[in-house]
C-alpha positions as CSV (number, residue, x, y, z in Angstrom):
1,M,98.6,17.1,162.8
2,G,101.9,18.2,164.1
3,L,104.8,15.7,164.9
4,L,104.0,16.1,168.9
5,N,100.8,15.0,168.8
6,I,101.7,12.0,166.1
7,L,104.2,10.7,168.3
8,T,102.3,11.3,172.0
9,G,99.0,10.3,171.1
10,R,97.9,12.4,173.9
11,R,99.8,15.2,175.4
12,Q,99.0,14.2,179.2
13,V,100.9,10.8,179.7
14,K,103.0,9.9,182.3
15,G,107.2,9.7,181.0
16,P,108.8,6.0,181.7
17,A,111.6,4.8,183.4
18,P,114.8,5.8,181.5
19,D,116.2,2.8,181.9
20,R,114.1,1.8,178.8
21,L,116.4,3.9,177.2
22,F,119.6,2.8,178.5
23,A,118.7,-0.8,176.5
24,I,120.3,0.6,173.8
25,S,123.5,0.3,174.8
26,T,123.4,-2.9,175.5
27,A,121.7,-4.3,172.8
28,W,123.4,-3.0,170.0
29,V,126.3,-5.8,170.7
30,A,123.6,-8.2,169.5
31,L,122.5,-6.3,166.6
32,Q,126.6,-5.8,165.7
33,T,127.8,-8.9,166.2
34,E,124.8,-11.2,165.6
35,H,123.0,-8.9,162.6
36,N,125.8,-7.0,160.7
37,I,124.3,-3.8,162.0
38,N,126.8,-1.3,163.2
39,P,126.8,1.8,165.3
40,A,127.2,5.5,163.1
41,G,128.7,6.9,166.0
42,T,125.9,9.5,166.4
43,A,122.6,10.2,168.2
44,A,120.0,12.7,168.3
45,I,117.5,13.7,170.7
46,V,114.1,16.0,169.0
47,F,112.1,18.3,171.1
48,Q,109.6,21.1,170.5
49,A,112.0,24.2,172.3
50,L,110.0,27.1,173.9
51,A,110.9,30.8,172.3
52,T,111.8,31.8,176.1
53,G,114.8,32.8,178.1
54,E,114.8,30.7,180.7
55,F,114.2,27.5,178.1
56,E,116.9,28.8,176.0
57,A,119.3,29.0,179.0
58,T,118.6,25.2,180.2
59,L,119.6,24.2,176.2
60,R,122.4,26.3,176.5
61,E,123.5,24.8,180.2
62,M,122.9,20.8,179.2
63,E,125.0,21.2,175.6
64,D,128.0,22.6,178.1
65,V,127.6,19.9,180.2
66,V,127.1,16.9,177.4
67,K,130.4,18.6,176.5
68,A,132.1,18.2,179.0
69,T,131.3,14.7,179.9
70,G,131.8,14.1,176.1
71,S,135.4,15.8,176.0
72,E,137.3,12.3,176.9
73,S,135.7,10.7,174.3
74,G,135.5,13.2,172.1
75,T,131.8,13.5,171.6
76,A,131.0,16.7,169.9
77,V,127.2,18.2,170.5
78,S,125.5,20.6,167.7
79,T,121.7,21.7,167.1
80,Q,119.8,22.9,164.4
81,D,115.7,23.0,163.9
82,D,114.1,21.4,161.3
83,S,110.9,22.9,158.9
84,Y,108.6,21.6,161.8
85,G,110.0,23.8,164.2
86,Y,111.8,20.9,166.2
87,R,115.1,21.3,167.4
88,W,117.4,18.5,166.8
89,M,120.6,18.1,169.5
90,I,122.9,16.3,168.0
91,L,125.7,14.2,169.5
92,R,128.7,12.3,167.4
93,N,131.4,10.4,168.6
94,A,135.1,10.7,167.2
95,E,135.3,10.0,163.9
96,G,136.1,5.6,163.8
97,K,135.1,5.2,168.0
98,P,131.3,5.1,167.8
99,S,130.3,4.3,171.8
100,V,126.5,4.0,171.7
101,E,126.6,4.2,175.5
102,D,128.1,7.7,175.7
103,L,125.5,9.0,173.0
104,A,123.2,7.2,175.5
105,V,124.4,9.2,178.5
106,G,124.7,12.5,176.7
107,I,121.3,11.7,175.6
108,N,119.7,10.8,178.8
109,A,121.1,14.4,180.5
110,V,120.0,16.6,177.4
111,S,116.3,14.6,178.8
112,G,117.0,15.0,182.3
113,S,117.5,18.7,181.7
114,I,114.5,19.4,180.6
115,E,112.1,16.8,182.7
116,A,114.0,18.7,185.8
117,A,113.2,22.1,183.9
118,G,109.7,21.3,184.2
119,H,109.6,20.9,180.2
120,G,109.1,17.6,180.1
121,D,105.7,16.8,178.3
122,R,108.1,18.7,175.3
123,L,110.0,15.8,174.5
124,L,109.0,13.7,171.8
125,C,111.6,11.0,170.9
126,A,115.8,9.5,170.7
127,V,117.0,8.7,167.5
128,F,120.2,6.5,167.0
129,A,121.6,5.5,163.8
130,F,123.4,2.6,162.6
131,T,124.1,1.0,159.6
132,Q,124.2,-2.2,158.0
133,A,126.9,-3.3,154.8
134,S,124.5,-5.9,152.6
135,A,121.6,-7.1,152.5
136,P,120.3,-9.7,155.2
137,S,120.1,-13.0,153.4
138,G,116.5,-14.2,152.6
139,S,115.5,-11.1,152.6
140,S,113.6,-8.8,149.7
141,A,114.4,-5.5,151.3
142,S,117.4,-3.3,150.3
143,G,119.1,-3.9,154.0
144,S,121.4,-1.3,153.3
145,G,122.6,2.2,154.5
146,R,120.7,3.7,157.5
147,I,118.6,1.9,160.3
148,Y,117.7,3.9,162.6
149,F,116.3,2.6,166.0
150,I,113.4,5.6,168.1
151,Y,113.1,5.9,171.5
152,N,109.5,7.2,172.0
153,Y,109.8,9.7,175.4
154,K,105.9,9.3,176.3
155,R,105.3,5.7,175.3
156,G,108.7,4.2,176.4
157,Y,109.2,2.0,173.6
158,W,111.5,1.5,171.0
159,Y,111.1,0.9,167.1
160,P,112.7,0.5,164.1
161,F,113.1,2.7,161.3
162,V,114.2,2.0,157.6
163,P,114.2,4.6,155.0
164,A,114.6,2.7,151.5
165,R,115.4,2.8,148.5
166,A,115.7,0.5,145.5
167,D,118.9,1.8,144.4
168,G,120.5,2.8,147.6
169,R,120.5,6.4,147.0
170,P,119.5,8.9,149.5
171,Q,115.7,10.1,150.0
172,D,114.4,13.6,149.1
173,S,111.5,15.2,149.9
174,Q,109.7,13.4,147.0
175,E,111.0,10.7,147.5
176,Q,110.1,9.2,150.8
177,E,109.6,5.1,150.8
178,R,110.4,2.6,154.0
179,S,111.5,-0.8,154.4
180,T,108.6,-2.0,155.9
181,E,109.9,-5.2,155.6
182,R,113.1,-5.0,157.1
183,E,111.6,-3.3,159.8
184,L,110.0,-5.9,160.7
185,Q,112.7,-8.8,160.8
186,I,114.2,-6.3,162.8
187,K,111.5,-6.3,165.3
188,A,111.7,-10.2,165.4
189,Q,115.5,-10.4,166.0
190,M,115.5,-7.7,168.5
191,A,112.2,-8.2,170.7
192,D,114.4,-10.0,173.8
193,E,117.0,-7.1,173.5
194,L,114.6,-3.6,173.2
195,P,111.2,-2.8,174.6
196,I,109.3,-2.3,170.9
197,E,106.7,-0.6,169.9
198,P,104.2,-3.0,169.9
199,E,101.4,-1.0,168.1
200,L,102.7,-1.2,164.8
201,E,100.4,2.3,163.5
202,R,102.8,3.7,166.0
203,W,106.0,3.4,164.4
204,F,105.5,7.1,162.7
205,P,108.5,7.8,160.1
206,L,111.1,10.5,160.4
207,W,111.7,11.9,157.2
208,G,114.9,13.8,156.9
209,I,116.9,12.8,160.1
210,P,119.7,14.8,159.9
211,I,122.0,11.6,161.5
């Protein structure tokens, strides 16, 4: 089963209001001040590209828009395709100047352009990267390294994804492991800040995230 089918569950679903995406632009304050989870200054939108000139023109246009809107803040834009054939458009803030708000605006501009071109069903998810310097007290989870917040466009919900290894080193494709305990802890902490996906079986892992 492809990533598109996994994330959507079914193809014909009306997309949620964009204000659910923008919830991350205020939720990060609680993450940082109350839970020591800091923005990494990078985010990405994942979609299934079409091999047509019209779709590629849309991508180039929205990449130019994001570059223009992010010029003052120094946000950089790049794209890459993964091994499953999905395209990642990656936004990175200037070094040392993370801005979740700028990233959310840029991601929304990309999704809006894809939807306006009539390809909203191609949108998979948005991914925002955070870091935590040390393990939370009272937890046996590693709690260090990357913490991702994934927004499922078809569902209109967020969920945390915490890749984990006991030694804290990055995982390769043969060593995929997630910290379910840490994810559930974050769910409890952020339930009032983000619309969290209520069905845990839909908290699908995304391995090999390039941010």
